[in-house]
N, C-alpha and C positions, 0 to 999 in steps of 0.2 A: 858182625856188627853193622856193616854197610847195608845188609839186607833189612835189618830192623829200622835203620834210619830211612831207607827208601820206603818201607811200609808206612812209617809214621808220616813221611811227607805226603804219601798218597792219601792218607786219611785226612790230613790237614787240607790238602787241595780239594778233596771231595766235600769238605765242609765250606768251601768257598775262600779259604785263606791261601791264595796262590803265591803271593809275593811276601816272603818273610824277610824282615829287615833286622840286622844285627844292631842292638842298642846297648850292648854290654856296659859301656862306660858313659853313656849319655844321660844327662840330667833332664833333657827335654827333647821332644820330637817336633818342635815348632818349625824347624827347617824343612821337615817333610810335608807339613800342612800349613802353608802360608794362608793368610786370611782370605785369599781369593779362592781357596779350595774348600769343598764341603768337608765338614768335620763331624757330622752326625752319622753314626752307624754302629757296626759291631766290630769289636777288636779282639785280638787273640794274643795272649802273652805266653812266652816260654821262660821258664826259670832254670837256674843252674842245676837244680836237683832233679830235673826231668819232669817236674809238674808243669801243668798248663793252666790258663785261666781264660774263660770266654766271658765277655761283658759287653754292655751297651754304653754308649756315650753320646751325649748331645754335642760335646766338644772333646774330641779324643786327645787333643794336646793337653788340655786341662786335666783330663782323667788320668793320663799317663803320669803327669807330674804328681798327682795325688798318690798313685801307686808307688812311685819311686821314693816318696818320703817314708813309706812303710817297708818296702822291699828293696834291698840293695843287690839282689841276685837276679833281676830281670835281664835276660840276655837277648830276647828277640820279640818283635811285634809284627802283627799283620792286621789289616783293617780293610773293610769294605763299606761303602756308603749305603745308607738305608734311610728311608723316611722315618721321622720320629714316631709316627703312628704305628709302625710295624716293629719297633724295637723289642717290645716285651715278648711278642709271639715268636719272633725269629731267634732271640736269645735263648728262650726256653727250648725250642726245637733243636738248636745246635748243641746245647749242653746235653740233651738227651742222646743225640746222635753220637757225639764225641765219647760219652760214657759207654754207650753200647759198643763202640769200636775199640774200646780198651784204653783210651787216653786217660791218664791220671790227672784229675782236675783239682785245682786248689779252691774252686768255688765251694760255697756253703749252700747257696740257694739253688734249688732245682735238682741238685745231684742226689743220688741215692746214698752213696758212701762218701764220707769226708776223709780226705787224705791228710796225713801229718798229725801234729799234736792237737788234742782236743781237750776242752775244759773238763769234760766228764772223766777223762783218764786220770785226772789229779785226785779224784775221790773214789773211783772204782776202776781198778786196773783193767787194761785191755784183756788180760787173761781171765779176769773175773767176768767181764762182759761176754766173752766167747763161751765161757763155761755156763753162764746163764742161758744163752741161746740153745745150748745142748740139753742141759738138765734142769733149768729153772733156778729158783732161789733156794738158798739153804736157810736153816733156822735163824741164823744170825741176822738175816736180812730185815727182820721185823723188830729189832731192838731199837729203842728210842735213843736218838743221837743228838737231836736239836731241841732247843726250847725257844719258841718264838715270843716276842714281846707281847705284853698285855694288850697293846693297841690292836694287834692282829686278831686276838680273841674278841675284843670289844666290837671290832668292825663286823664280825660275822655272827655275833651272839643271837640277834633277833631271827635271822634266817635259820640258824641252827635249831632254835626253839620251834619254829614252824615245821622244820623237817622232822623233828622228833615226834611231833603230834600228828604228822600226816599219815593217812591210811596206808600209803605205799612206802613209808620211811623204812620199815623193817626189811622189806624185800629189796629195797635199793641198797641197803648196807650189805646184804648178802651178795649182790652183784659186785659191789666194790671189793669185798673180801676175796672173792674168786678172781677178780681181775688183777688185784695187786699181788696175790700169791703167785700168779703165773705169768703176768704180762709186763711188769715194770721191774727193771733190774734194781736190786737192793733198795726197795722203796723208802725205807727210813733214812738211808744215807743220802738219797737223791731228792728227798722231799723238799719242796719249796724252791730250791735253786734250779732244779731240772724238771719238776712237775708240780702241779697243784690240783686241788679239787675244790671247786666252788660249790656252794650250798644254796639251793633255791635261787639260781641266777635269774635275771629279769628277761632273758631272751625269750621271745614268743610267749610272754606271760599271758597274753589275751586269748591264745588259742591252744597252743601246745606247750604248757609250762614245763620247766625242767626241775628235776629233783637234785641233780648234780651234773657237773661237767668236769672231766679230767682233761687237763691241758698240758702240753709241753711245747717249748719254743713258742711259735705263734699259731698253733693249731689245736683243735680239739681231737682227743684220742678216743674218748668213751663218754657217752651222754645217755641219760635215761630221764624219762618224765611221764606225763600222763596227758590225756585229752581233757581240756577244761569242760566242766559240766557233765562229766561221765565218769565211769569207773574203768575206763580203758587206759592201758599203759602202752608205752613204746620205748624203744632204745635203739642206738646205733653204735657201731664199733668200727674203727678204721684199722685195716690190716694190710699187710704186704701180700699181694696176690701171687707173686713169684714163689713165696714160701707156702702159701695156701695150696698152690697147685703141685707142690712137692708131695703133699699128703692126699690130694685129690687130683685125678688125671687132668682136669681142666675145670673151669668155672661151671660148665654145664653139668658135669658130674656132681659137683658140690650142690648145685641147685636141685638136682634130682633127689639128693639126700635130704635137703632142707628146702622144700618147694615154697614155703611161705616166707622165706628170707629174701628180701630184695637186695640185689648186688648192684652197686653204682660205682663206675670208674671215677676216680677223683684226680685232681691236679693241684693239691696243696703245695705251696712253694717249698715248705720244709720237709716234705715226704719224698721228693724225688720221683723216680719212675715206679711203675708197678704198684699202685695203691688202689684199694677198693674199699667202699663203705658197705657194711652189712647192716641193713635196716630190719628190725622186727617189730611186730605189733603187740608184743606183750613182754613183760619181764621174765615170764616163765620160758619163753622161747630164747631169750638172751642167756638165761642161766644154762639152758641146754647147750647153746653154742660154746659157752665158757667151760663146759665139760668136754668139749671136743679138742683133742690134742692138736690137730692141725690148725684149728682156729686160734688157739692160744699161742702156738708157735708163730703164726703169722702176725698176731697182734703184738707179741713180744719183739719180733724183728722190726716192725714198723716203729714202735715206741722207742726202741734203742737207736734206730737210724735218726729219728728226730732229735732225741736228747743229745746225740753226738754232735749235732749241728751247732747248738748254742744253748745258753741258759733259758730258763722259763720266763716268758714275758708277762705271764698272768699271776705272778707271785702275790701281788697285793690283794687278789681275790681269793686266796687260799683260805679254807676254813679248817683251822687246826683241830677244832672240836670234832668235826666229821672224820677227819683223818684218825684222831685218837680213838673214836668209837669203832671205826673200821678195824684198826690194828689190834684193839683189845681182844678181838675174837680170833686172832691168828696166832 
C-alpha cells in the first residue's frame, strides 16, 4: 500500500501539486490564503473515496467553499498560483496528464471517462453500455419510448418540410439510419435527454448549409450538408482515435485506406482526450465510412463518452419528425 501511496504522491508532485493540505474537517481555507496572498490559480482536491479533482479558481477560498457545500468528503487540497489568462490552458493540460497517469478524476469537463454515478446509468445500465461497445445495439433499441409535446413538433415543422423536399434529404436519412444503428447506445431510450438531431439548422447557411446535426452534451457528433449553389455534399463525424487505431495501426494507415478523408485532431471540452474529426466531401464517402467497423466502433465510443458526461444541452432544437422518419426504417 505504501508503494501505491508513494507513486500517487510522485504523480501529484509531477503535476505541480507539491504541498498537500489536510482539510478533512474544514469548512473554509481562508486561514491558508489571507487577502494579502494571491488566490488565483489551479487547485487539486482529494476525496475520501480516492477520487481527485483538478480545477481553476480566480478565488480559491471562495471556490473551495462552493465545493464543500456539495461534497462533505473532501480530505485534502493543493494549490499553485497562476495568471488568470493561463487558467484554461493549464487546467486542461493537467487534467489530460493526470488521467494519462492513472489518477481517477471526479471532473466531467476535459476527461475521457467519468468516474462514479452518471445520469445515463439511470436509463441504460453500465452493463448495457459496455455490451453496446462490443456488439452494438439490439432490436429493442429502436422501440419508441417517449412522446414529445406538440410544441416540439411545431417548432421544427417548417424545417422538416424543407428537409423532406430537399434533393439530398433521402441520402441524409440513410446516413442517419446507419449512424443510429451502430453509433448511439439505445437511441430511442436516450433520445432528447442525451442526444438530439436538428433539422436544417442555420449554421453556415450562407455557404455550407446543413441538413442535420446530431448533438450530445455541448458538442456536435455527426453533421451533414451541402455546398450552397452547387450539387456538392459534405459531412463530418467525430470519433475516438484511440479506438480507431485499435482497428487501424495508426491514423496514417487509416488515411492510406481512405485518402480523401481529412482527419483533424479536436479538443472539444466534453470529449476528453484522443478525439478526431473525419471530414468527407460527399455523402457517399460518409456512407462508406459508416460501413467500416473500426469507424463505427470509434464513433460509438466517443458518443458514449460524451453522453456519460451530462445531459443534452441542445434538446430544444431536436426535430422529432426527422427522428421518427429515421427510425421508421430501422
